[in-house]
C-alpha positions as CSV (number, residue, x, y, z in Angstrom):
1,M,0.0,0.0,0.0
2,S,1.4,3.4,-1.0
3,E,2.0,6.2,1.4
4,I,-0.8,8.8,1.5
5,D,0.2,12.5,1.9
6,T,-2.3,14.0,4.2
7,D,-1.2,17.6,3.4
8,K,-2.5,17.0,-0.2
9,L,-5.5,15.0,1.0
10,L,-8.7,17.1,0.5
11,L,-11.7,15.9,2.4
12,T,-14.7,18.1,1.9
13,Y,-17.9,18.4,3.9
14,D,-19.7,16.4,1.1
15,D,-17.4,13.5,2.0
16,Y,-18.4,13.9,5.6
17,Y,-22.1,13.8,4.8
18,K,-21.8,10.8,2.5
19,F,-19.9,8.9,5.1
20,K,-22.3,10.0,7.8
21,D,-25.3,8.7,5.9
22,K,-23.7,5.3,5.4
23,F,-22.3,5.1,8.9
24,A,-25.5,6.4,10.7
25,K,-27.4,3.3,9.8
26,N,-25.3,1.1,12.1
27,H,-24.1,3.5,14.8
28,E,-25.7,6.0,17.1
29,G,-24.2,9.3,18.1
30,I,-22.9,10.2,14.6
31,D,-25.2,13.3,14.6
32,D,-23.2,14.8,17.5
33,L,-20.0,14.9,15.5
34,D,-18.6,18.2,14.3
35,P,-17.8,17.9,10.5
36,K,-14.5,19.8,10.9
37,K,-13.4,17.5,13.8
38,F,-14.6,14.5,11.9
39,L,-12.4,15.4,8.9
40,D,-9.4,16.2,11.1
41,D,-9.9,12.8,12.8
42,I,-9.9,11.0,9.4
43,K,-6.6,12.8,8.4
44,F,-5.1,11.9,11.8
45,M,-6.0,8.2,11.4
46,I,-4.5,8.1,7.9
47,K,-1.4,10.0,9.0
48,N,-0.6,7.7,11.9
49,K,-2.0,4.5,10.3
50,N,-3.3,3.5,13.6
51,R,-6.1,1.0,12.9
52,K,-7.2,0.7,16.5
53,H,-7.9,4.4,16.7
54,N,-11.0,4.2,14.5
55,L,-14.0,6.4,14.2
56,K,-16.3,4.0,16.1
57,H,-13.9,4.2,19.1
58,Q,-13.9,8.0,18.9
59,I,-17.7,8.2,18.9
60,Q,-17.8,5.8,21.9
61,K,-15.3,7.9,23.7
62,N,-17.4,11.1,23.0
63,S,-20.6,9.5,24.3
64,N,-18.8,8.3,27.4
65,T,-17.6,11.8,28.1
66,K,-21.1,13.1,27.6
67,F,-22.4,10.5,30.1
68,R,-19.8,11.4,32.6
69,N,-20.7,15.1,32.2
70,M,-24.3,14.3,32.7
71,K,-23.5,12.3,35.9
72,Y,-21.5,15.2,37.2
73,L,-24.3,17.6,36.5
74,K,-26.9,15.4,38.1
75,K,-24.7,15.1,41.2
76,K,-24.3,18.9,41.3
77,I,-28.0,19.5,40.9
78,H,-28.7,16.9,43.7
79,H,-26.5,18.9,46.1
80,L,-28.0,22.2,45.0
81,P,-30.8,22.4,47.7
82,Q,-28.2,21.8,50.4
83,S,-26.0,24.5,48.9
84,I,-29.0,26.9,48.9
85,K,-29.7,26.0,52.5
86,H,-26.1,26.9,53.5
87,L,-26.3,30.1,51.4
88,R,-29.5,31.1,53.2
89,R,-27.9,30.5,56.6
90,S,-24.9,32.5,55.6
91,L,-27.1,35.3,54.3
92,N,-29.2,35.3,57.5
93,Y,-26.0,35.5,59.6
94,L,-24.8,38.3,57.4
95,V,-28.0,40.3,57.8
96,T,-28.0,39.8,61.5
97,R,-24.4,41.1,61.8
98,L,-25.2,44.0,59.6
99,N,-28.3,44.8,61.7
100,Y,-26.1,44.8,64.8
101,L,-23.6,47.0,63.1
102,V,-26.3,49.5,62.1
103,T,-27.6,49.5,65.6
104,R,-24.1,50.2,67.0
105,L,-23.5,53.0,64.4
106,N,-26.8,54.5,65.3
107,Y,-25.9,54.5,69.0
108,L,-22.5,56.1,68.1
109,V,-24.2,58.9,66.1
110,N,-26.7,59.6,68.9
111,S,-23.8,59.8,71.4
112,L,-21.9,62.2,69.1
113,K,-25.1,64.4,68.8
114,Y,-25.4,64.4,72.6
115,L,-21.7,65.4,73.0
116,V,-22.1,68.2,70.4
117,N,-25.1,69.5,72.2
118,I,-23.2,69.5,75.5
119,L,-20.3,71.4,73.8
120,I,-22.7,74.0,72.4
121,Y,-24.3,74.4,75.8
122,L,-20.9,74.9,77.4
123,M,-19.9,77.4,74.7
124,H,-22.7,79.7,75.8
125,F,-21.1,80.1,79.2
126,L,-17.7,81.0,77.9
């Protein structure tokens, strides 16, 4: 078998859709493939002549990744109510502390007003 020069190999999107129509009859998940990635994968397989690294394996790998991502999302969604509960607790604590701070600031302002009034009163006698 002669060497194939992948730099001169021109695969078009028409080639992709022809192959997809033939391949889709026997395999699921072909619709999720990106045409550009598909053509790059074909060039990669030809360049390395690695028969084990075929398109079916690539599709299986992609679907496994999607499955893992879905599992991860389901786990995150499952823990979401607990996270919201912790967030509410934190916000309640923050509001309580802010309320306390405002009360203290109010007390300080009132004390300063009282001191200013005393100073004004004392200024009248001088």
